[in-house]
C-alpha positions as CSV (number, residue, x, y, z in Angstrom):
1,M,66.8,-16.6,-71.3
2,S,64.2,-14.3,-71.9
3,S,62.0,-17.0,-73.5
4,I,62.5,-19.2,-70.6
5,N,61.6,-16.6,-68.2
6,E,58.5,-15.9,-70.4
7,L,57.5,-19.7,-70.4
8,R,58.1,-19.9,-66.4
9,R,55.7,-16.8,-66.2
10,L,53.2,-18.6,-68.3
11,R,53.2,-21.6,-66.3
12,G,52.9,-19.8,-63.1
13,S,50.1,-17.7,-64.5
14,Q,48.3,-21.1,-65.7
15,R,48.6,-22.7,-62.2
16,G,47.1,-19.7,-60.6
17,A,44.3,-19.7,-63.0
18,R,43.5,-23.5,-62.2
19,Q,43.7,-22.6,-58.5
20,Q,41.2,-19.8,-59.0
21,N,38.7,-22.4,-61.0
22,K,38.9,-24.7,-58.2
23,A,38.5,-22.0,-55.5
24,A,35.4,-20.7,-57.6
25,F,34.1,-24.4,-58.0
26,F,34.3,-25.1,-54.2
27,F,32.2,-22.0,-53.7
28,L,29.8,-23.0,-56.2
29,L,29.5,-26.6,-54.8
30,P,26.6,-26.0,-52.6
31,W,24.8,-24.4,-55.2
32,F,25.4,-27.3,-57.6
33,V,24.3,-29.7,-55.0
34,G,20.9,-27.8,-54.4
35,L,20.3,-27.5,-58.2
36,F,20.8,-31.4,-58.8
37,G,19.7,-32.8,-55.6
38,I,17.0,-30.6,-54.6
39,T,15.4,-29.0,-58.0
40,L,16.2,-30.9,-61.0
41,G,16.4,-34.5,-59.4
42,P,13.0,-34.2,-57.9
43,M,12.0,-32.5,-61.1
44,L,13.0,-35.4,-63.5
45,A,11.4,-38.1,-60.7
46,S,8.2,-36.6,-60.9
47,L,8.3,-36.3,-64.3
48,Y,8.9,-40.1,-64.5
49,L,6.3,-40.6,-61.8
50,S,3.4,-38.8,-63.8
51,F,3.6,-41.8,-66.1
52,T,3.3,-44.3,-63.4
53,K,1.0,-45.8,-61.0
54,Y,2.4,-44.8,-57.7
55,N,0.7,-44.8,-54.1
56,L,3.9,-44.6,-51.7
57,L,3.6,-48.0,-50.3
58,Q,4.3,-50.0,-53.5
59,P,6.9,-49.6,-56.4
60,P,5.8,-47.3,-59.4
61,Q,4.3,-49.3,-62.2
62,F,4.5,-47.8,-65.4
63,S,1.0,-46.7,-67.0
64,G,2.0,-44.6,-69.9
65,L,-0.5,-42.0,-70.6
66,D,-3.1,-43.1,-68.3
67,N,-2.6,-40.2,-65.9
68,W,-3.0,-37.7,-68.7
69,T,-5.9,-39.1,-70.3
70,R,-7.6,-39.6,-66.8
71,M,-7.2,-35.6,-66.6
72,L,-10.1,-35.3,-69.4
73,H,-12.6,-37.3,-67.3
74,D,-11.9,-35.7,-64.0
75,E,-14.7,-33.2,-63.0
76,R,-13.1,-32.2,-59.9
77,L,-10.0,-31.3,-61.9
78,H,-12.2,-29.1,-64.2
79,Q,-13.9,-27.5,-61.3
80,S,-10.3,-26.7,-59.7
81,L,-9.3,-25.0,-63.3
82,Q,-12.4,-23.1,-63.3
83,V,-11.9,-21.7,-59.5
84,T,-8.2,-20.9,-60.3
85,F,-8.6,-19.1,-63.4
86,T,-11.4,-17.0,-61.9
87,Y,-9.3,-16.3,-59.0
88,V,-6.2,-15.3,-61.2
89,L,-8.2,-13.3,-63.6
90,V,-10.0,-11.3,-61.0
91,S,-7.8,-10.9,-58.2
92,V,-4.3,-10.2,-60.1
93,P,-5.7,-7.2,-62.0
94,L,-7.6,-5.9,-58.8
95,Q,-4.3,-5.9,-56.9
96,L,-2.2,-4.4,-59.3
97,A,-4.5,-1.7,-59.7
98,L,-4.7,-1.1,-56.0
99,A,-1.1,-1.0,-55.9
100,L,-0.6,1.4,-58.4
101,G,-3.2,3.8,-57.2
102,L,-1.6,3.9,-53.7
103,A,1.9,4.1,-55.3
104,L,0.5,7.1,-57.2
105,L,-0.8,8.6,-54.0
106,M,2.6,8.0,-52.2
107,D,4.5,9.5,-54.9
108,K,3.1,13.0,-54.1
109,G,5.4,13.4,-51.2
110,V,3.4,12.4,-48.3
111,R,4.5,12.9,-45.0
112,G,5.9,9.7,-43.2
113,L,6.3,7.9,-46.5
114,A,8.9,5.4,-44.9
115,F,6.3,4.4,-42.5
116,Y,3.3,4.2,-44.7
117,R,5.4,2.2,-47.4
118,S,6.3,-0.5,-44.4
119,V,2.9,-0.6,-43.1
120,F,1.5,-1.2,-46.9
121,Y,4.4,-3.9,-47.5
122,L,3.5,-5.6,-44.4
123,P,0.5,-7.7,-45.7
124,S,2.6,-9.1,-48.8
125,L,4.8,-10.7,-45.9
126,I,2.1,-12.1,-43.8
127,G,-0.9,-12.6,-46.2
128,G,0.2,-16.0,-47.1
129,S,0.6,-17.5,-43.4
130,V,-1.7,-19.6,-41.6
131,A,-2.5,-17.2,-39.0
132,I,-3.9,-14.5,-41.6
133,A,-6.1,-17.5,-43.3
134,V,-7.5,-18.4,-39.8
135,L,-8.2,-14.5,-39.0
136,W,-9.9,-14.0,-42.4
137,R,-12.2,-17.1,-41.8
138,T,-12.9,-15.4,-38.6
139,V,-13.5,-12.1,-39.7
140,F,-16.0,-13.4,-42.5
141,G,-17.5,-15.9,-40.6
142,T,-21.2,-15.8,-39.6
143,S,-20.4,-13.7,-36.3
144,G,-17.4,-12.0,-37.8
145,L,-16.2,-8.7,-37.8
146,V,-17.9,-8.0,-41.4
147,N,-21.4,-8.7,-40.3
148,K,-20.9,-7.1,-37.0
149,G,-20.2,-3.9,-39.0
150,L,-23.1,-4.5,-41.4
151,G,-25.3,-5.1,-38.4
152,L,-24.8,-1.6,-37.6
153,F,-26.6,-0.4,-40.5
154,G,-29.5,-3.0,-40.1
155,I,-28.1,-5.5,-42.6
156,H,-28.2,-9.1,-41.8
157,G,-25.0,-10.7,-42.9
158,Q,-24.2,-14.2,-43.7
159,G,-21.5,-16.7,-43.3
160,W,-19.5,-15.6,-46.3
161,V,-16.7,-18.3,-46.3
162,S,-19.5,-20.9,-45.9
163,E,-21.6,-19.7,-48.9
164,P,-20.5,-21.2,-52.4
165,G,-21.5,-18.0,-54.1
166,T,-19.1,-15.9,-51.8
167,A,-16.5,-18.0,-50.6
168,L,-14.3,-17.5,-53.4
169,S,-14.8,-13.8,-53.4
170,T,-13.3,-13.8,-49.7
171,L,-10.1,-15.2,-51.0
172,I,-10.0,-12.8,-53.8
173,V,-10.3,-10.0,-51.5
174,L,-7.4,-11.4,-49.3
175,N,-5.0,-11.6,-52.4
176,V,-5.9,-8.1,-53.2
177,W,-5.2,-7.2,-49.6
178,T,-1.5,-8.3,-50.2
179,F,-0.9,-5.5,-52.6
180,G,2.3,-4.3,-50.7
181,A,5.1,-6.1,-52.9
182,P,3.8,-4.6,-56.1
183,M,3.0,-1.4,-54.6
184,V,6.8,-0.9,-53.8
185,I,7.8,-1.9,-57.0
186,F,5.3,0.6,-58.8
187,L,6.6,3.5,-56.4
188,A,10.3,2.8,-57.4
189,G,9.1,3.0,-61.0
190,L,7.5,6.2,-60.6
191,R,10.2,7.9,-58.9
192,Q,12.4,7.1,-62.1
193,I,10.0,8.8,-64.4
194,P,11.8,12.3,-65.2
195,T,9.8,15.4,-64.1
196,S,10.8,17.0,-67.1
197,L,8.3,15.1,-68.8
198,Y,5.4,16.4,-66.6
199,E,6.7,19.8,-66.9
200,A,6.7,20.2,-70.8
201,A,2.9,18.5,-70.8
202,A,1.9,20.9,-68.5
203,V,3.4,23.7,-70.7
204,D,1.5,21.8,-73.7
205,G,-1.7,22.2,-71.6
206,A,-1.8,18.6,-70.9
207,K,-4.2,17.9,-67.5
208,R,-3.2,15.4,-64.8
209,W,-5.4,12.7,-66.7
210,R,-3.8,13.3,-69.9
211,Q,-0.2,13.1,-68.3
212,F,-1.3,10.0,-66.6
213,R,-2.4,8.3,-69.5
214,S,0.4,9.7,-72.0
215,I,3.4,9.5,-69.7
216,T,2.8,7.6,-66.6
217,I,1.4,4.5,-68.1
218,P,3.8,4.2,-71.0
219,M,6.8,4.7,-68.9
220,L,5.7,2.5,-66.4
221,T,4.7,-0.4,-68.8
222,P,7.8,-2.4,-67.9
223,I,7.0,-2.4,-64.1
224,I,3.5,-3.3,-64.9
225,F,4.5,-6.1,-67.1
226,F,7.1,-7.3,-64.4
227,N,4.3,-7.3,-61.6
228,L,2.0,-8.9,-63.8
229,V,4.0,-11.8,-64.6
230,L,5.3,-12.5,-61.1
231,Q,1.6,-12.1,-59.7
232,I,0.1,-14.4,-62.2
233,I,2.6,-17.0,-61.4
234,H,2.1,-16.4,-57.5
235,A,-1.7,-16.7,-57.8
236,F,-1.5,-20.2,-59.6
237,Q,0.4,-21.4,-56.7
238,T,-2.1,-20.2,-53.9
239,F,-2.6,-23.1,-51.5
240,T,-2.7,-21.8,-47.8
241,Q,-5.5,-19.7,-47.8
242,A,-7.9,-22.0,-49.7
243,F,-6.7,-25.0,-47.6
244,V,-7.2,-23.3,-44.0
245,V,-10.4,-21.4,-44.9
246,S,-12.0,-24.6,-46.4
247,G,-10.6,-26.9,-43.8
248,G,-8.7,-28.6,-46.7
249,T,-11.6,-29.9,-48.5
250,G,-12.1,-27.0,-51.1
251,G,-15.4,-26.4,-50.0
252,P,-18.2,-25.3,-49.7
253,A,-19.3,-27.4,-52.6
254,D,-15.9,-27.2,-54.2
255,S,-16.1,-23.4,-54.7
256,T,-12.6,-22.7,-53.3
257,L,-11.2,-26.1,-54.8
258,F,-7.9,-24.3,-56.1
259,Y,-5.9,-26.6,-58.3
260,S,-2.7,-26.7,-56.0
261,L,-5.3,-27.8,-53.4
262,Y,-6.7,-30.5,-55.3
263,L,-3.2,-31.5,-56.4
264,Y,-2.2,-31.9,-52.5
265,Q,-5.6,-33.9,-52.1
266,R,-4.6,-36.3,-54.7
267,G,-1.0,-36.9,-53.6
268,F,-1.4,-36.8,-49.6
269,G,-5.3,-37.6,-49.2
270,H,-5.3,-40.4,-51.6
271,F,-1.8,-41.2,-52.0
272,D,-2.2,-41.1,-55.8
273,M,1.2,-40.1,-56.5
274,G,1.3,-40.8,-59.9
275,Y,-1.6,-38.7,-60.8
276,A,-0.5,-35.9,-58.6
277,S,2.9,-35.8,-60.4
278,A,1.1,-35.5,-63.8
279,L,-1.2,-32.6,-62.2
280,A,2.1,-30.8,-61.3
281,W,3.3,-30.9,-64.6
282,L,0.0,-30.0,-65.9
283,L,0.3,-26.7,-63.7
284,L,3.9,-26.2,-64.7
285,L,2.6,-26.1,-68.6
286,I,-0.4,-23.9,-67.6
287,V,2.1,-21.2,-66.1
288,A,4.5,-21.6,-68.6
289,V,1.9,-20.8,-71.4
290,F,0.5,-17.7,-69.5
291,T,4.1,-16.6,-69.3
292,A,4.8,-17.0,-72.9
293,I,1.5,-15.2,-73.7
294,N,2.5,-12.5,-71.6
295,F,5.8,-12.1,-73.3
296,W,4.3,-12.2,-76.7
297,A,1.8,-9.8,-75.9
298,S,4.3,-7.4,-74.3
299,K,5.8,-6.1,-77.7
300,Y,2.5,-4.5,-78.3
301,W,2.1,-2.8,-75.1
302,V,5.3,-2.4,-73.2
303,F,7.6,0.3,-74.0
304,Y,11.4,0.8,-73.2
305,D,13.6,3.7,-73.5
306,D,15.6,2.1,-76.4
């Protein structure tokens, strides 16, 4: 009799487990639909289109590696890569340095910390918007606020966004200005460093600069690494600012022709979707290589508690 009861309980528990699995699958169903219908599906479709000649009006025609070999002779692609690499390699370190510096200042017990933290975070929320890009183009224009400020000192300014030598610099400044997100993360990391380490270093006679080099930076290396990876990926995807400031042309003289902007021009300006798909996958490979290099190099400079 006891064995029969045990069997019934076992069957009941199995039915309950199956019902729970069904409920879990039901709640996960929207996520699976989004994964396969919005993410993986389009990715696989673009991978196929990268090997075709496709203009949106006619069916795709398989062209093999033509789109990929075409990149070797595309001078505007090479220019967009140069502009994008310059933007990433200059703006990201400057942005992280500014974010870390302000986080160190705010970690000293500033009055109204919550207010300043919110104000400094605001540029990260609106920095990628069309409105800020339009404002930036106006501020750095010929009669913009920057030139008016220089005029107070008798300096004759120029059209900063209309000169090939300075147009990219204005966008670098814009990206550096959106330092709020990494600053908040740095501030959270600073709050996790034990004060006992600084007290012990002070007893040993270490000055603030030595404490910063020997305690703060090593303890923050995981946070620095996290911010570095995220900001590099974000910088490679920059589009709105260059599109608005240059009017969608990447000018002047292709000085703001970011990779994503050139991809947009090929896909939606020339309806060369096959080539644009290949460009999209090349961007994915570039970002993946940078990310892999960062993870490989992290074992030499990132320190964890364990």
